Residue, then its C-alpha position, 0 to 999 in steps of 0.5 A: x945795804x943793811x940797816x939797824x934801828x936802835x930804840x931807846x929813851x931820850x929827853x927831846x931837849x937833849x937832841x942837840x947834845x946827842x947830835x953833837x956827840x955823833x957829829x964828832x964821832x962820825x968824823x973819825x974813821x970808825x964808822x967807815x971801818x964798820x961799814x956805816x955810810x949813813x946815820x939818822x937820829x930821830x925822837x918821838x915823844x921821849x923815844x930815841x931812834x937811831x937808824x944806821x945804814x951799812x954798805x954790807x949785810x953784816x951791820x949788826x956784826x960790825x956794831x958788835x965787833x966795834x964795841x971794844x974800840x976805845x972810840x966806841x966805848x967813849x961815845x957809849x959812855x958820853x951818851x949815857x946821861x942822855x940815852x936810856x934803855x927802852x928795855x931794862x934788860x939792855x946789855x949791848x947795842x944788839x939788845x936795843x936793835x929792832x927786828x925788821x919784819x917787812x921791807x920794800x924798795x923800788x930798786 
């Protein structure tokens, strides 16, 4: 399993609309084609955290590979009014992904 964590900014009141957008997106086949098997969205004091779990070790590459798919382009566009970059230098989803520096599992 591989996980990515995207960090951005979001007004907490927009959480419901963002969840609706992802709910519609996740009904398509694109998340499964990317290898996504779980998505979790969090907010904390104006910060947005998007945790995505993949069934293989190439999750970061899967996101980059899908970024030109019309459905990916559409959800990215639909999210723009609600999600803003934490880092002004953000260009692609990879630019907003946190780097894991520790992991523990009971398995």
